[in-house]
C-alpha positions as CSV (number, residue, x, y, z in Angstrom):
1,X,7.4,-24.1,-5.2
2,X,6.5,-27.7,-5.6
3,X,3.8,-27.4,-2.6
4,X,2.0,-24.5,-4.4
5,X,2.0,-25.6,-8.2
6,X,0.7,-28.2,-10.0
7,X,-2.8,-29.7,-10.2
8,X,-3.2,-30.1,-6.5
9,X,-1.0,-27.4,-5.0
10,X,-2.4,-24.4,-7.0
11,X,-6.2,-25.0,-5.8
12,X,-4.9,-25.6,-2.1
13,X,-2.9,-22.5,-2.1
14,X,-5.8,-20.4,-3.4
15,X,-8.4,-22.3,-1.2
16,X,-6.2,-21.8,2.0
17,X,-4.6,-18.4,1.3
18,X,-5.9,-16.2,-1.4
19,X,-9.5,-16.8,-1.0
20,X,-9.0,-15.8,2.7
21,X,-8.0,-12.1,1.5
22,X,-10.5,-9.4,2.7
23,X,-9.9,-5.6,1.9
24,X,-11.8,-4.6,4.9
25,X,-8.9,-5.0,7.2
26,X,-6.7,-3.0,4.7
27,X,-9.2,-0.4,4.5
28,X,-9.6,0.1,8.2
29,X,-5.7,0.2,8.7
30,X,-5.5,2.5,5.5
31,X,-7.5,5.3,7.3
32,X,-4.7,5.4,10.0
33,X,-1.6,6.0,7.6
34,X,-1.7,9.8,7.6
35,X,-1.3,10.0,11.2
36,X,1.9,7.9,11.3
37,X,4.9,9.7,12.9
38,X,7.8,7.3,12.2
39,X,10.4,6.7,9.4
40,X,8.7,4.5,6.6
41,X,10.3,3.0,3.8
42,X,8.2,1.4,0.9
43,X,10.0,-1.1,-1.3
44,X,8.0,-2.2,-4.4
45,X,8.9,-4.3,-7.5
46,X,8.7,-2.2,-10.7
47,X,7.3,-5.4,-12.2
48,X,4.6,-6.4,-9.7
49,X,1.6,-7.7,-11.7
50,X,-0.4,-8.3,-8.5
51,X,-0.2,-4.9,-6.8
52,X,0.7,-2.3,-9.5
53,X,3.1,0.6,-8.8
54,X,0.3,3.1,-8.6
55,X,-0.5,1.6,-5.2
56,X,3.1,2.5,-3.9
57,X,2.7,5.8,-4.8
58,X,-0.6,6.1,-3.2
59,X,0.9,4.7,-0.2
60,X,3.8,7.0,-0.1
61,X,1.5,9.8,-0.6
62,X,-0.9,8.6,2.3
63,X,2.1,8.2,5.0
64,X,3.9,11.5,5.8
65,X,7.4,11.4,4.9
66,X,7.6,8.0,3.6
67,X,10.4,7.0,1.1
68,X,9.6,4.9,-1.8
69,X,12.3,2.8,-3.3
70,X,11.2,1.0,-6.6
71,X,13.1,-2.2,-7.2
72,X,13.9,-3.0,-10.8
73,X,13.5,-6.3,-12.4
74,X,11.4,-7.4,-9.4
75,X,7.7,-8.5,-9.0
76,X,5.6,-8.8,-6.2
77,X,8.1,-11.1,-4.2
78,X,11.0,-8.7,-4.6
79,X,13.0,-10.0,-1.8
80,X,13.2,-13.2,-3.8
81,X,13.5,-11.5,-7.3
82,X,16.2,-8.9,-6.0
83,X,17.7,-10.0,-2.5
84,X,20.9,-8.0,-3.0
85,X,19.0,-4.8,-4.1
86,X,16.5,-5.2,-1.3
87,X,19.3,-5.6,1.4
88,X,21.0,-2.6,0.2
89,X,17.7,-0.5,0.5
90,X,17.0,-1.9,3.9
91,X,20.5,-1.2,5.2
92,X,20.7,2.2,3.8
93,X,17.5,3.0,5.1
94,X,18.3,1.9,8.8
95,X,21.6,3.7,8.4
96,X,20.0,6.9,7.4
97,X,17.4,6.6,10.2
98,X,19.9,5.8,13.0
99,X,21.8,8.6,12.2
100,X,18.9,11.0,13.2
């Protein structure tokens, strides 16, 4: 975390990454979600303070047949907050899809 924290790191992180986010790309892609025809699992941290859980439910609703797994005690970077649980979800999903 050192490179993106502190008096120099935080402004640089914002300037070079966060400030570049543009929702128009997401909006364009969002229109295509209802037409998806492939297995989808959505993993979401229950304590995500950046993108609330309501977004996950909306995404699940927009993607036909999508499976939502909410990972407790995890935030936005749930694979760092709960790596064992994320691995379990991913491998379980792959196993179920592979059996089809």
